[in-house]
C-alpha positions in Angstrom: 42.3 4.8 28.0 44.6 2.1 29.5 47.0 0.0 27.5 44.8 -3.1 28.2 41.7 -1.5 26.7 43.7 -0.2 23.7 45.0 -3.7 23.0 41.4 -5.0 23.1 40.3 -2.4 20.6 43.2 -3.3 18.3 42.2 -7.0 18.4 38.6 -6.2 17.7 39.1 -3.6 15.0 39.0 -6.0 12.0 35.4 -7.1 12.9 33.8 -4.2 14.7 32.6 -2.6 11.5 30.9 -5.8 10.4 29.3 -7.4 13.5 26.7 -6.1 16.0 28.0 -5.7 19.5 25.4 -6.2 22.2 25.8 -3.7 25.1 24.0 -3.7 28.5 23.3 -0.7 30.7 21.2 0.0 33.7 18.6 2.8 33.8 20.3 6.0 35.0 23.8 4.6 34.3 26.4 5.0 31.5 27.6 2.8 28.7 30.7 2.9 26.6 30.1 2.3 22.9 33.4 1.0 21.6 34.9 1.9 18.3 38.6 1.8 17.2 39.4 2.5 13.5 41.9 0.3 11.8 42.8 3.1 9.3 45.5 5.7 9.9 43.7 8.2 12.2 45.6 11.2 10.8 43.5 10.7 7.6 40.2 11.4 9.5 38.1 14.1 7.8 35.1 13.8 10.0 32.9 11.3 11.8 29.6 11.2 13.6 27.6 8.8 15.7 24.0 8.2 14.6 21.0 6.2 15.7 20.3 3.4 13.1 16.5 3.7 13.0 16.3 7.4 12.7 18.4 10.4 11.6 19.2 11.4 15.2 22.9 12.3 15.6 24.5 11.7 18.9 27.9 13.4 18.3 29.7 15.0 15.4 33.3 15.9 14.8 35.0 17.6 11.8 38.6 18.3 11.3 37.9 21.8 10.0 35.4 22.6 12.8 32.1 22.1 11.0 29.3 20.8 13.2 25.9 19.0 12.7 22.9 19.5 15.0 22.7 17.0 17.9 19.3 15.4 18.6 17.7 16.9 21.8 17.4 13.4 23.4 21.2 13.1 23.2 22.3 16.6 24.0 24.8 16.7 26.9 24.6 13.0 27.2 27.5 11.9 24.9 31.2 12.2 25.5 34.3 11.2 23.5 38.0 10.7 24.2 39.1 13.7 22.2 42.8 13.2 23.1 42.8 9.7 21.7 41.6 10.5 18.1 45.2 10.2 17.0 45.2 6.6 18.0 41.9 5.8 16.2 39.7 5.7 19.3 36.4 7.3 18.5 34.5 5.4 21.2 31.6 7.3 22.8 30.0 7.3 26.2 26.3 7.6 26.6 25.2 8.9 30.0 21.9 8.9 31.9 20.6 5.8 30.1 16.7 5.7 29.9 14.2 3.0 29.1 13.7 4.8 25.7 17.3 3.8 24.7 16.5 0.1 24.9 17.1 -1.8 21.6 18.6 1.2 19.8 21.4 0.5 17.4 24.2 3.0 16.8 26.7 3.4 14.0 29.8 5.5 13.6 29.9 7.1 10.1 33.5 7.9 9.1 35.3 9.8 6.3 39.0 9.4 6.5 40.3 9.7 2.9 40.1 13.1 1.1 39.7 11.3 -2.2 36.6 9.6 -0.9 33.4 11.5 -0.6 31.2 8.7 0.6 31.4 7.8 4.3 31.8 4.3 5.8 29.9 2.7 8.6 31.8 1.3 11.6 31.1 -0.2 15.0 27.5 -1.3 15.0 26.2 -1.6 18.6 22.8 -2.4 20.0 21.9 -1.2 23.5 20.0 -3.4 25.9 18.6 -1.5 28.9 17.5 -2.9 32.3 16.2 -1.8 35.7 16.1 -4.2 38.7 12.7 -5.2 40.2 12.4 -4.3 43.8 10.4 -5.1 47.0 9.2 -8.6 46.2 6.2 -9.3 48.4 4.6 -12.8 48.6 1.3 -13.3 50.4 -1.0 -16.3 50.8 -4.8 -16.2 51.1 -5.7 -19.5 52.8 -9.4 -19.0 52.4 -9.1 -18.6 48.6 -6.2 -21.1 48.3 -4.2 -18.6 46.4 -0.8 -16.8 46.6 0.0 -13.3 45.2 3.4 -11.9 44.4 4.2 -8.3 43.6 7.3 -6.3 42.7 7.9 -2.9 41.0 10.4 -0.6 39.3 11.8 -3.1 36.8 12.5 -3.2 33.1 11.9 -4.9 30.7 8.8 -7.1 31.3 9.7 -9.9 33.7 9.5 -13.6 33.3 7.5 -15.0 36.3 7.5 -18.6 37.5 5.9 -20.3 40.4 6.8 -23.6 42.2 5.4 -25.3 45.2 6.0 -28.2 47.6 3.2 -30.8 47.4 1.7 -31.5 50.8 1.1 -35.3 50.3 4.0 -36.3 48.1 6.6 -33.8 49.3 7.6 -33.2 45.7 8.5 -29.8 44.2 6.1 -28.8 41.4 6.2 -26.2 38.7 2.9 -24.4 39.1 0.9 -23.7 35.9 -2.1 -21.4 35.3 -0.7 -18.3 37.0 -2.3 -15.0 36.3 -0.2 -11.9 35.7 -0.8 -8.2 35.2 1.6 -5.4 34.4 1.4 -1.7 34.9 3.9 0.7 33.3 4.9 4.0 34.9 3.9 6.9 32.6 7.1 8.7 33.3 9.9 6.2 34.1 8.4 3.5 31.7 9.3 0.8 34.3 6.9 -2.0 35.2 5.1 -3.1 38.3 4.0 -6.8 38.3 1.2 -8.5 40.1 0.9 -12.3 39.7 -1.2 -15.0 41.5 -1.5 -18.8 41.5 -3.5 -21.5 43.1 -1.8 -23.1 46.1 -4.3 -25.9 46.8 -2.7 -29.0 48.3 0.6 -27.2 48.7 2.8 -27.1 51.8 4.9 -24.2 50.6 5.0 -21.9 47.6 7.8 -20.0 45.8 7.6 -17.0 43.5 10.5 -16.1 41.1 10.7 -12.9 39.1 13.5 -12.9 36.4 14.9 -10.0 34.5 15.9 -11.2 31.0 18.2 -8.3 30.3 20.2 -8.2 33.5 19.8 -11.9 34.3 18.9 -10.9 37.8 16.2 -12.8 39.9 14.0 -12.0 42.9 12.8 -15.1 44.8 10.7 -15.7 47.9 9.2 -18.7 49.6 6.5 -19.0 52.2 5.0 -21.8 54.2 1.3 -22.5 53.9 -0.8 -23.7 56.8 -3.3 -26.4 56.2 -7.0 -25.3 56.6 -8.0 -25.3 60.2 -4.4 -25.2 61.6 -4.9 -21.6 62.7 -8.1 -22.5 64.4 -6.4 -25.4 66.2 -3.6 -23.1 67.3 -6.2 -20.6 68.6 -8.0 -23.3 70.6 -4.7 -24.4 72.1 -3.9 -20.8 73.1 -7.3 -20.5 74.7 -6.9 -23.7 76.6 -3.6 -22.5 78.0 -5.1 -19.2 79.1 -8.0 -21.1 80.8 -5.5 -23.3 82.7 -3.5 -20.3 83.8 -6.6 -18.6 85.1 -7.7 -21.8 87.0 -4.3 -22.0 88.6 -4.4 -18.3 89.6 -7.9 -18.8 91.2 -6.7 -21.9 93.1 -3.6 -20.2 94.4 -5.7 -17.1 95.4 -8.2 -19.2 97.3 -5.5 -21.2 99.0 -3.8 -18.0 100.2 -7.0 -16.7 101.7 -7.6 -19.9 103.6 -4.0 -19.7 105.0 -4.9 -16.3 106.5 
């Protein structure tokens, strides 16, 4: 670990055992759970990392080589900086983060004084997991006067908002009454979202999907044609085609007369 990180640990050491640190990690990524002991590290007898809401142990170290069973869900996922124990750094890295790790709280249980049998709790951290929503698609059904927005592969449940530009007043409105449904993948536990809203009397509509854990947003806007505009455009195209055909016939007849 660099000298800068070591200095940060030293500054945080007096409070890390008393406050909860909020950590963020993406699905499939890794997260460093910080812990630097303010006591003399050479007095360490043993320590282990444990999940707060269960008896699951992430990692165990003992000066005389004793071990404790590691929970299956953490096996081969946790790594420590073994060479830095002498400086009091017992931080742990959790790899291959999954949705199931979300909102878990971890403690380091430490015994560093041979005269003390009871261990002490240090470095309480809560993990917040996220996955980005992808492939935002916004479609408009002009017949039903509605817009539908879809995205998938995200976590946690998104916050969805709609806005639209009023056709007559040209003011931007926050749209209410949107419908939303979520589907959760049975394996990955990520969500797909489908949401729809009325777009009556709107010139354009905007869908925004916000991830509250990563603070990331997906946003898309589309213009809405007024009822009948597509028919007017089709009539215009037909008129142009008729004029072109008339011109071709006139030119053809004129060429035949010239012969």
